[in-house]
Steps between C-alpha positions, in 0.01 A plus 500: 500500500820485284712188447773619731260581778329164453829324532576686823162392650569142404844511661355663819225239520750227449723631780208526733394140423847375577494677827173335589644163399818567699298579809302179463813301468651669801210383716440152349837364381591192703164459666187307403172681574276292719139496603452668833279423793374794713407427855427708814713412797462563866740479790431491875768731626413448863385868500219456256448366155708629203379487144710442183494385140685201351591483136612145420612385154376147416804274521578132554801600713545761788542862373688782673278719710545875567355649815429861405502752787348843441628840609424745774166622622163350396644360176316181415607165335458657152731801568204733543445771760170661587672833527535523122722212385276284280761351265496116544881489501534181702200328342656555154838374623338187641351428155832548326638231733207268456525508120851381537433197716567681827237492776438791728307598809429864586301592810341790681705584801330505839295815536470542123213431255351152551736439792399811680334305786843350589630847590204741537693732739820628339645562839564121516692479166871442496777391256549201717133404459525537121807283500327236701215494251737470205678207681159331560401533133842363398467207737157421355630504145796277580249220604318515160628210285408691186755766576879499478762751609365789702604854388411810692439815299440824682404830350602826663456453876413135424867450392600561862239250618630244243850551623409445862281199431714304247759371750223372725358304208827386349360645174658407175544863398396864567398771250509857611292733274528870566626435853674753708846439647481784755295506822151624399524804726785623286299440180204695647720776613642540151153477328351762733793739474385617156130498558419687826517869594760568765278493809352163408836366393640593840210322675531191280871469582416529870244225462750280317757556772250401766379186322857398417569516881201277554272771639151582389408868449128594489552856399450453124393795284208415274696513173737237644237268632500283186855394581545546874148454650536359851336166414769416245793612712552157669544350150740776396703439819532129401584596149762757575708267707557276197809503291407392147850474371611306809212255454589461131864450582414200722332312222679171419276401203519637149346854477401739223461875528265670259492876475358749248688810406178720503373396846402808687475313834811284512815585309772320317735590774302274737539213257877554483513506886324172512741357246795631706348333809454167327756490214388149389151635415412574137413859415252584233464880428209553261518823303188704520307281740322668789370386843184330369714309245416688184709685251413863568692824434636707792204722490293548822160509338572192282652313798198564721264405215676164465414412865133501394524327167471118516497477115856632468727204431772394735851567401593209265853475650358450843346176388804385307743572789287323761421200273876471408598508870254220582608306203854523635383357834339203311824432313728515812 
């Protein structure tokens, strides 16, 4: 290796080290890392027992607590889905919070993972039921003397649940991560328009029309069963009547909207619609971040691979923006 090439390698290595140090400073400046207690939690929802996980930094004074609400379908407390989404996104986010003196509780929704017995028949599930559960968790946390201000953080469909539950809890703040602004039937219609052959697309639109009108439709072709199976239609009816932007607009507490530019499920346009609905909310657009909170190029194969890679680090800016928002609550 020549002298010139050696110098270039030294410069490159130096730049890379500076980037690593900058990332560390972004995540840790202004916070003191604390020892963290991990504890299982349970909640009697009135419809069965729900199971969750508490991360609690050791502190002599109450610490803020974030109630983390997962997204749609059988997504568990960690952000994982048995249909191929093993990525630990919400678990990793909880640890980012814990290492910066912020407690969190994340839980399996009724009918999901450890809480399956609380909703074994998906015909009984509804948005209203999920909101009731989030409110019950929040009420429990507000009685814990170790915990301070309650912040609701919802990911994807969980952002809607957080927006609906927060006023019932008089929460200190709401954080919407990858949350839609549009009614979910509109989102599904758009997603399916590019993925189905014409006959199935026509039938899916008919099903969406029926469910939007509050009517079940049992005539579901096999390829569409995964989305429109009759047993899930009551839940979809309850979901389609919700107005995410409207719910977000009614929030009176501080709110933060976090959205990645490379999210293949929810777009930047939704984040801007949420901001327009609630102009007082903060908007954090994170370049390159996808739906599972990683920096991933807009390449379908790499996107899908990231949904199954728990070792892929979270987007650094995700942590810094959420931590900065919560620090602002502390200061106000």
